[in-house]
C-alpha positions as CSV (number, residue, x, y, z in Angstrom):
1,M,36.3,28.8,-19.0
2,S,34.9,25.3,-19.3
3,A,33.1,23.9,-16.1
4,V,34.9,21.1,-14.0
5,A,32.6,18.4,-12.6
6,F,32.4,18.8,-8.7
7,D,33.1,15.7,-6.7
8,F,31.0,15.5,-3.6
9,A,32.3,12.0,-2.7
10,P,35.2,13.2,-0.5
11,L,32.6,15.2,1.3
12,F,30.3,12.2,2.3
13,A,29.8,11.7,5.9
14,P,31.2,8.5,7.6
15,G,28.9,5.5,7.4
16,V,26.6,6.7,4.3
17,P,25.0,3.8,2.9
18,P,26.2,2.7,-0.6
19,P,24.0,4.3,-3.6
20,V,20.9,2.8,-4.9
21,E,20.2,1.6,-8.3
22,K,17.7,3.8,-10.5
23,W,14.2,2.3,-10.2
24,A,13.3,0.8,-13.6
25,G,9.9,-0.5,-12.7
26,F,8.5,-3.6,-11.1
27,P,9.8,-7.0,-12.3
28,P,6.8,-9.0,-14.1
29,Y,6.6,-11.4,-11.2
30,N,7.0,-9.1,-8.1
31,F,6.8,-11.0,-5.0
32,V,8.7,-8.7,-2.5
33,G,8.0,-5.7,-0.4
34,G,4.9,-5.0,1.5
35,H,2.6,-4.3,-1.6
36,I,-1.1,-5.0,-1.1
37,D,-3.9,-6.0,-3.6
38,A,-4.6,-3.1,-6.0
39,D,-7.9,-4.2,-6.7
40,Q,-8.9,-3.9,-3.1
41,V,-7.6,-0.5,-2.4
42,P,-10.9,1.3,-1.6
43,V,-10.4,3.9,-4.3
44,E,-14.3,5.2,-4.5
45,R,-14.6,5.4,-0.9
46,L,-11.2,7.3,-0.4
47,I,-12.4,9.8,-3.0
48,A,-15.6,10.4,-1.3
49,A,-13.8,10.6,2.1
50,A,-11.4,13.1,0.6
51,T,-14.1,15.4,-0.8
52,S,-16.2,15.3,2.4
53,V,-13.3,16.1,4.8
54,L,-11.8,18.8,2.6
55,A,-15.1,20.8,2.1
56,R,-15.7,20.4,5.8
57,E,-12.1,21.2,7.0
58,G,-9.8,21.9,4.3
59,R,-8.8,25.4,5.5
60,S,-7.3,23.8,8.6
61,L,-4.5,22.9,6.1
62,A,-3.1,26.3,6.6
63,T,-1.6,25.3,9.7
64,Y,1.1,22.7,10.9
65,G,-0.8,19.9,12.8
66,L,-4.5,20.8,11.3
67,E,-5.2,22.5,14.7
68,S,-4.9,19.2,16.4
69,G,-1.3,19.5,17.4
70,P,1.9,17.9,16.7
71,Q,0.7,14.4,17.7
72,G,-1.4,14.0,14.5
73,Y,-5.0,14.8,13.4
74,L,-7.2,14.2,16.4
75,P,-10.2,12.4,14.7
76,L,-7.7,9.9,13.3
77,R,-6.1,9.4,16.8
78,A,-9.7,9.1,18.2
79,F,-10.4,6.3,15.6
80,L,-7.4,4.4,16.5
81,A,-8.0,4.8,20.2
82,G,-11.3,2.9,19.7
83,K,-10.0,0.5,17.2
84,L,-7.2,-0.6,19.5
85,R,-9.5,-0.7,22.6
86,Q,-12.1,-3.2,20.7
87,A,-9.5,-5.3,18.7
88,A,-6.4,-5.4,20.8
89,G,-7.5,-4.7,24.4
90,I,-5.6,-1.3,24.5
91,A,-7.0,1.3,26.7
92,C,-5.2,4.5,25.9
93,S,-6.1,8.1,25.4
94,T,-5.6,10.0,22.1
95,D,-2.6,11.8,24.0
96,E,-1.0,8.5,24.1
97,I,-1.0,8.1,20.2
98,L,1.4,9.7,17.9
99,I,0.8,9.6,14.1
100,T,3.9,8.9,12.2
101,S,4.9,8.8,8.5
102,G,4.5,4.8,8.4
103,S,5.5,2.6,11.2
104,L,9.2,2.6,9.9
105,Q,9.4,6.4,11.5
106,G,8.0,4.9,14.5
107,L,10.8,2.3,14.3
108,D,13.3,5.0,13.9
109,L,12.1,7.1,16.5
110,V,12.1,4.5,19.2
111,N,15.6,3.5,18.1
112,G,16.6,7.1,18.4
113,L,15.3,7.4,21.9
114,L,16.7,4.1,23.2
115,L,19.7,3.0,21.2
116,A,23.4,4.0,20.9
117,P,26.3,2.0,19.1
118,G,27.4,-1.0,21.1
119,D,24.0,-1.6,22.5
120,T,22.2,-5.1,22.4
121,V,18.6,-5.8,21.7
122,L,16.8,-8.9,21.5
123,T,14.7,-10.0,18.4
124,E,13.0,-13.0,16.7
125,E,15.6,-14.9,15.1
126,E,13.5,-14.5,11.8
127,T,12.2,-11.0,11.8
128,Y,11.6,-7.9,9.7
129,A,14.6,-7.1,7.6
130,G,14.1,-3.3,7.7
131,A,14.7,-3.8,11.7
132,L,17.8,-5.7,11.3
133,S,19.2,-3.2,8.9
134,R,18.6,-0.3,11.0
135,L,20.2,-1.9,14.0
136,A,23.1,-2.7,11.9
137,R,23.5,0.8,10.8
138,L,23.3,1.9,14.4
139,G,26.1,-0.4,15.4
140,V,23.6,-2.4,17.6
141,R,24.2,-6.1,18.1
142,A,20.9,-8.1,17.5
143,V,20.5,-11.5,19.5
144,G,18.1,-13.7,17.9
145,I,15.5,-16.0,19.5
146,P,13.9,-19.0,18.0
147,V,10.6,-18.7,16.8
148,D,8.0,-21.8,17.0
149,Q,4.3,-22.1,16.2
150,E,3.4,-19.9,19.3
151,G,5.9,-17.0,18.7
152,M,9.3,-16.3,20.1
153,S,10.4,-19.1,22.5
154,T,10.4,-17.6,25.7
155,A,12.6,-20.8,27.0
156,A,15.2,-19.5,24.6
157,L,14.7,-15.7,25.5
158,A,15.0,-16.6,29.3
159,A,18.4,-18.2,28.5
160,A,19.6,-15.4,26.4
161,L,18.6,-12.9,29.2
162,D,20.5,-15.0,31.6
163,E,23.6,-15.1,29.5
164,L,23.3,-11.4,28.9
165,K,23.0,-10.9,32.8
166,R,26.2,-13.0,33.3
167,S,28.1,-10.7,30.8
168,A,26.9,-7.7,32.7
169,V,25.0,-6.6,29.6
170,R,21.4,-5.1,29.6
171,A,19.4,-5.4,26.6
172,K,17.8,-2.1,25.5
173,Y,14.6,-3.9,24.3
174,I,12.8,-6.9,23.2
175,Y,11.5,-6.5,19.6
176,T,8.7,-8.7,18.7
177,I,6.1,-9.0,15.9
178,P,3.6,-11.0,18.0
179,T,0.5,-10.9,15.7
180,V,1.0,-12.4,12.5
181,Q,4.8,-12.5,12.7
182,N,7.1,-11.2,9.8
183,P,8.1,-13.5,7.8
184,T,6.8,-16.6,9.6
185,G,3.0,-15.6,9.9
186,T,3.0,-17.1,13.3
187,I,0.7,-15.6,16.3
188,M,2.1,-15.6,19.8
189,S,-0.5,-17.4,22.2
190,T,-1.8,-15.5,25.0
191,E,0.2,-17.8,27.6
192,R,3.4,-17.0,25.6
193,R,2.6,-13.2,25.9
194,G,2.2,-13.6,29.6
195,E,5.4,-15.4,29.9
196,L,7.3,-12.8,27.8
197,L,6.0,-10.0,29.9
198,A,7.0,-11.9,33.0
199,L,10.6,-12.1,31.6
200,S,10.7,-8.5,30.6
201,R,9.8,-7.4,34.0
202,A,12.1,-9.8,35.8
203,H,15.1,-8.6,33.7
204,G,14.2,-5.0,33.6
205,V,14.0,-5.1,29.5
206,P,11.1,-3.3,27.9
207,I,9.1,-4.7,24.9
208,F,8.9,-3.1,21.6
209,E,5.8,-4.6,20.0
210,D,5.4,-4.1,16.2
211,E,1.9,-4.7,15.2
212,C,2.0,-3.9,11.6
213,Y,0.0,-7.1,10.6
214,C,-2.5,-7.5,13.2
215,D,-5.6,-6.4,11.2
216,L,-4.9,-9.5,8.5
217,V,-5.5,-12.5,11.0
218,W,-7.8,-14.7,8.9
219,S,-10.3,-15.5,11.7
220,G,-10.5,-11.8,12.5
221,Q,-9.9,-12.8,16.2
222,R,-6.4,-11.9,17.9
223,P,-5.0,-12.2,21.3
224,P,-4.5,-9.0,23.4
225,A,-1.7,-6.9,22.6
226,L,1.2,-7.0,25.1
227,F,0.6,-3.3,25.4
228,A,-2.8,-4.1,26.8
229,M,-1.8,-7.0,29.1
230,A,0.8,-4.9,30.6
231,N,-1.4,-2.0,31.1
232,G,1.0,0.1,28.9
233,E,3.8,-0.5,31.5
234,G,7.3,-1.3,29.8
235,V,6.1,-1.7,26.3
236,I,6.0,0.6,23.3
237,H,3.6,-0.3,20.4
238,I,3.7,0.5,16.9
239,G,1.2,-0.1,14.0
240,S,0.3,1.0,10.6
241,F,-2.4,1.5,8.1
242,S,0.0,0.4,5.1
243,K,-1.4,-3.2,5.1
244,S,-4.8,-2.6,6.0
245,V,-5.8,0.4,3.4
246,A,-2.7,1.3,1.4
247,P,1.1,1.4,1.9
248,A,1.5,4.5,-0.2
249,L,-0.5,6.7,2.2
250,R,2.5,6.4,4.8
251,V,0.4,6.6,7.9
252,G,1.5,4.6,11.2
253,Y,1.4,5.4,14.8
254,V,3.2,5.0,18.1
255,V,1.4,4.1,21.4
256,A,3.3,4.8,24.5
257,G,2.6,6.3,27.9
258,W,3.1,10.1,27.7
259,D,6.3,10.0,29.8
260,I,8.0,8.0,26.8
261,L,5.8,9.6,24.0
262,S,6.7,13.3,25.2
263,R,10.5,12.0,24.4
264,I,9.7,10.4,21.2
265,L,7.5,13.5,20.0
266,A,10.7,15.9,20.7
267,L,12.5,13.5,18.2
268,K,10.0,13.8,15.4
269,T,11.5,16.9,13.8
270,D,9.4,16.8,10.3
271,A,6.8,19.3,11.5
272,G,4.2,16.4,11.3
273,S,3.4,13.7,9.0
274,G,1.2,14.0,5.9
275,A,-2.0,16.0,6.7
276,L,-4.2,15.1,4.0
277,E,-3.5,11.4,4.4
278,Q,-4.6,11.4,8.0
279,M,-7.7,13.5,7.2
280,V,-8.9,11.1,4.4
281,L,-8.1,7.8,6.6
282,A,-10.0,9.3,9.5
283,E,-13.0,10.0,7.3
284,F,-12.8,6.9,5.6
285,C,-12.1,4.6,8.5
286,A,-14.9,5.7,10.9
287,S,-17.4,4.4,8.4
288,H,-15.8,1.8,6.6
289,F,-12.7,0.2,8.2
290,A,-14.2,-3.0,9.5
291,E,-16.1,-4.0,6.4
292,H,-13.1,-3.1,4.3
293,V,-10.6,-5.1,6.1
294,S,-12.9,-8.2,6.2
295,K,-13.2,-8.3,2.5
296,L,-9.3,-7.8,2.3
297,R,-8.7,-10.7,4.4
298,R,-10.8,-12.9,2.3
299,G,-9.2,-11.8,-0.9
300,L,-5.6,-12.3,0.6
301,R,-6.6,-15.6,1.9
302,G,-7.5,-16.5,-1.5
303,K,-4.2,-15.5,-3.1
304,L,-2.1,-17.4,-0.3
305,E,-4.0,-20.6,-1.3
306,T,-3.2,-20.0,-4.8
307,L,0.3,-19.7,-4.0
308,M,0.5,-22.7,-1.9
309,E,-1.1,-24.6,-4.7
310,A,1.4,-23.5,-7.1
311,L,4.4,-24.3,-4.9
312,N,3.1,-27.8,-4.3
313,E,2.3,-28.3,-8.0
314,Q,5.8,-26.9,-9.1
315,F,8.2,-27.9,-6.2
316,G,6.7,-30.7,-4.7
317,T,8.3,-31.7,-1.4
318,A,11.2,-29.4,-2.4
319,A,9.3,-26.4,-0.9
320,E,8.4,-26.7,2.8
321,F,6.1,-24.1,4.2
322,E,3.6,-23.8,7.2
323,D,0.1,-22.3,6.4
324,P,0.3,-18.9,8.1
325,R,-2.5,-17.6,10.2
326,G,-2.8,-14.2,8.3
327,G,-0.5,-11.5,6.7
328,I,0.9,-11.3,3.2
329,Y,3.9,-13.4,3.2
330,L,4.9,-17.1,3.0
331,W,8.2,-18.2,4.5
332,V,9.3,-21.1,2.2
333,K,12.4,-23.5,3.1
334,F,14.1,-25.2,0.4
335,P,16.5,-28.4,0.6
336,A,20.1,-27.3,1.7
337,A,21.4,-27.5,-1.8
338,V,19.6,-24.3,-2.9
339,N,21.3,-21.0,-2.1
340,A,18.6,-18.5,-1.6
341,Q,21.0,-15.6,-2.4
342,R,21.9,-17.1,-5.7
343,L,18.3,-18.1,-6.5
344,A,17.1,-14.6,-5.9
345,Q,19.9,-13.1,-8.2
346,L,18.8,-15.6,-10.8
347,A,15.4,-15.1,-10.4
348,L,15.6,-11.3,-10.7
349,A,17.4,-11.6,-14.0
350,A,14.6,-13.5,-15.3
351,G,11.9,-11.0,-14.0
352,I,11.0,-12.6,-10.8
353,A,11.7,-10.7,-7.5
354,I,11.8,-12.9,-4.3
355,N,13.4,-12.2,-0.8
356,P,16.3,-14.3,0.0
357,G,16.1,-15.6,3.5
358,P,19.5,-14.3,5.0
359,E,18.2,-11.0,4.8
360,W,15.3,-11.8,7.2
361,T,17.1,-13.7,10.0
362,T,19.8,-13.2,12.6
363,N,20.9,-16.5,11.7
364,K,22.3,-16.5,8.1
365,R,23.0,-20.1,8.1
366,R,19.3,-20.9,9.1
367,G,18.1,-18.4,6.1
368,A,20.5,-19.6,3.7
369,N,17.9,-21.9,1.9
370,R,14.9,-20.1,2.7
371,V,13.0,-17.3,0.8
372,R,9.9,-14.9,1.5
373,I,7.2,-14.6,-1.0
374,C,4.9,-11.6,-0.8
375,F,1.5,-12.8,-2.2
376,A,-0.7,-9.8,-1.8
377,H,-0.2,-7.7,-5.2
378,P,0.3,-10.2,-7.8
379,A,-2.9,-11.4,-9.4
380,K,-3.5,-15.3,-9.0
381,A,-2.4,-15.9,-12.7
382,A,0.9,-14.2,-12.1
383,L,1.4,-16.2,-8.8
384,R,0.8,-19.5,-10.8
385,K,3.3,-18.4,-13.7
386,G,6.0,-16.8,-11.5
387,I,6.4,-19.8,-9.2
388,A,6.5,-22.1,-12.3
389,A,9.1,-19.9,-13.8
390,L,11.0,-19.9,-10.5
391,A,11.0,-23.7,-10.4
392,Q,12.6,-23.8,-13.8
393,I,15.3,-21.7,-12.5
394,C,15.9,-23.5,-9.5
395,H,16.1,-26.9,-11.3
396,R,18.7,-25.6,-13.8
397,E,20.7,-24.0,-11.2
398,F,20.6,-26.6,-8.2
399,G,18.8,-29.7,-9.6
400,L,15.6,-29.2,-7.8
401,P,12.8,-30.0,-7.8
402,A,13.3,-33.2,-9.5
403,R,9.6,-33.6,-10.4
404,I,6.4,-31.8,-11.2
405,A,3.2,-33.6,-10.6
406,N,5.1,-37.0,-10.8
407,V,6.7,-35.9,-14.1
408,M,10.6,-35.7,-14.2
409,R,11.9,-32.1,-14.2
410,G,13.7,-32.8,-17.7
411,E,10.6,-33.9,-19.5
412,A,8.6,-30.9,-18.1
413,E,11.1,-28.1,-19.2
414,G,9.2,-25.4,-21.2
415,T,5.7,-26.3,-20.2
416,G,5.6,-24.5,-16.8
417,G,5.4,-20.9,-18.0
418,S,8.2,-18.4,-18.3
419,A,9.1,-14.9,-17.0
420,D,9.1,-13.3,-20.4
């Protein structure tokens, strides 16, 4: 009897996302995602940390939670409590920290606690695409608030909160990335943070503070966290080691008062985040974190300068951007004639991956001619060649840029590099 292929499709649950394509490797010029510089992953020190901690505590792997409980490896939470106090002004105990499988799990856990279909949240108009896609899947409305050089506009936020109040709608939270905002790279001023907290209290809307990039401020100095300024009242804080040490480790954290954290912990049903990763990180960070991050920032700043030089050379005034104050992204605006979605499609076919702007904003029209470029992972030579190839594609499709370094674009074809 011949076997008949079984069709699972009719059994799929409602709302299941569409299938993904099989991964075929990174493109030659990969300017997407949150990858960091491979040369700056502290491999030797991580090996030493793993050897040391496993020799000392390896037998604790026999238990869920490493004998530290469901909130995560206690030495890592202790390191975080000290780091958060020193860098961000957050006074919290280890009992107010939950280790998660990346900050994305923290995002999902907070959403699982607070959100239901039909709810409304307020976000920065330009913000993390992963946050926006999750809200959309949950059936939650995201109201975008414009961002300027000091972060989320509190004047616009006040107007939006008043409008929601008139409509008898209470937003569930205000989601913000105040320190090295994604994708704009802005840092919210201390004064603006105070205004945001005042609005939060006046309208009874909590703040969801995402600080995934806070270790990558070029100056090494950052304003106090919103959680710190609020003394932990009405603020949930998440962060990550993905950008400061290694994204593949998948270690993030949530900071909240126990009244909130105890409810979040009840939703974390994975029996604990990866134990070995936590042990190695704790061992490494205790001795080397500050030195490592200082070196990492210098390297990233150098790559950013290479990217900005390449854009100026290849696109001239056709590419507008602000010099970000930290991070791993550059938010680039092209003339209105450039369709970022179309440009991204053509570029990917040529081996260049960029993030089209509409995916990173609540205002699709505003993002229509913008792209996000991650500069952390590619080598400097790849940044130069990839941007040169992108300029050629942009010119062929949209007639822009017209010139490169005062040479008419048509005369320069074939001289700027390719994606082959």
